C-alpha positions in Angstrom: 0.0 0.0 0.0 2.7 2.5 0.9 4.8 1.9 -2.2 2.0 2.7 -4.5 -0.6 4.8 -2.7 2.0 7.2 -1.3 3.5 7.8 -4.8 0.0 8.2 -6.4 -1.4 10.6 -3.8 1.8 12.7 -3.4 2.1 13.1 -7.2 -1.6 14.1 -7.4 -1.2 16.6 -4.6 1.9 18.1 -6.2 0.5 18.6 -9.7 -0.7 22.2 -9.2 2.7 23.2 -7.8 4.6 21.2 -10.5 2.4 22.8 -13.2 3.3 26.3 -11.9 7.0 25.6 -11.6 7.4 23.2 -14.6 8.8 20.8 -12.0 9.3 17.0 -12.3 8.8 13.8 -10.4 11.4 11.2 -9.8 10.0 8.0 -8.2 12.1 5.5 -6.4 11.2 2.0 -7.5 13.4 -1.1 -7.4 15.0 -3.7 -9.7 12.3 -5.8 -8.2 9.8 -3.8 -10.3 11.6 -4.9 -13.4 12.5 -8.5 -12.5 10.8 -11.2 -10.6 12.4 -12.7 -7.5 11.1 -15.5 -5.2 10.0 -14.7 -1.7 9.2 -11.0 -2.3 6.0 -11.3 -4.3 4.2 -8.3 -2.7 7.3 -6.1 -2.9 7.8 -7.0 -6.6 4.2 -6.3 -7.4 4.2 -2.9 -5.6 7.4 -1.8 -7.3 6.0 -2.9 -10.7 3.0 -0.7 -9.9 5.4 2.3 -9.3 7.0 1.7 -12.7 3.6 1.6 -14.4 2.5 4.7 -12.4 5.6 6.4 -13.6 4.8 5.7 -17.3 1.1 6.6 -17.0 1.7 9.8 -15.0 4.4 10.8 -17.6 1.8 10.6 -20.3 -0.9 12.3 -18.2 1.3 15.2 -17.2 3.3 15.7 -20.4 0.8 18.3 -21.7 1.6 20.3 -18.5 5.4 20.0 -19.3 5.8 17.9 -16.1 8.3 15.1 -16.5 7.9 11.8 -14.5 10.7 9.3 -14.3 11.9 6.7 -11.8 15.1 5.0 -10.6 15.2 1.2 -10.0 18.0 0.5 -7.5 19.5 -2.9 -6.9 21.0 -3.8 -3.5 22.2 -0.5 -1.9 24.2 -0.5 1.3 21.9 1.1 3.9 20.5 0.1 7.2 17.1 -0.9 5.8 17.7 -4.6 5.9 18.9 -4.6 9.5 15.9 -2.5 10.4 13.8 -5.1 8.7 15.1 -7.9 11.0 18.5 -9.1 9.5 21.2 -9.5 12.0 24.8 -8.4 11.1 25.9 -11.8 10.0 22.9 -12.3 7.7 23.4 -8.8 6.3 27.0 -9.4 5.5 26.1 -12.7 3.7 23.4 -10.8 1.8 26.0 -8.2 0.7 28.5 -10.9 -0.2 26.0 -12.6 -2.5 26.0 -9.4 -4.6 29.2 -10.6 -6.1 27.1 -13.3 -7.9 23.8 -11.4 -8.4 25.1 -8.1 -9.7 27.1 -7.9 -12.9 29.5 -5.3 -11.3 30.0 -7.7 -8.4 29.1 -5.5 -5.5 26.2 -3.6 -3.9 25.7 0.0 -4.7 25.9 3.0 -2.4 23.4 5.8 -1.7 25.4 8.4 -3.6 25.2 6.4 -6.8 21.4 6.4 -6.7 21.2 10.0 -5.6 23.4 11.2 -8.5 21.0 9.5 -11.0 18.0 11.1 -9.2 19.7 14.5 -9.4 20.3 13.9 -13.1 16.7 13.1 -13.7 15.6 16.1 -11.8 17.9 18.4 -13.7 17.6 20.2 -17.0 20.1 17.7 -18.4 17.2 15.3 -18.5 14.7 17.8 -19.9 13.8 15.5 -22.8 13.2 12.4 -20.6 9.8 11.3 -19.3 8.3 7.9 -18.6 11.7 6.3 -18.1 12.6 3.8 -15.4 16.4 3.7 -15.0 18.1 0.8 -13.4 20.8 1.8 -10.9 21.6 -1.8 -10.0 25.1 -2.8 -11.0 23.6 -4.8 -13.9 21.3 -7.0 -11.7 18.3 -6.3 -14.0 20.3 -7.9 -16.9 21.3 -11.1 -15.0 19.6 -14.4 -14.4 21.6 -15.7 -11.3 20.3 -18.8 -9.6 
């Protein structure tokens, strides 16, 4: 509910301001929105919905010159997994597995995602709308087992 409803309602509420300022929206989705993974069905579904919302909102808001894009991070080193219940040992094993599941062989960091968000929000991306950009070290392109 949070992954999709919050994005939908916040975008809807922001439209008047975004229209006035010719602003843009950058949603944060996940590689799980682009690829299917076992054990996280609801999360994959909700992030797929964010990707579709991004594309639909881009079309709806284009006439107002409001751009809507998203980023799709892979595993990013943060505290979210530990807050979700992983202990330190489990978390380290999870990060170690990135050597196999991400083409670049490592998890990403917050700055790598933030820089793509900043790009999409900037005038350098002025001709981009409806795009979902993977920031995932190539995980979306892999089929690890």
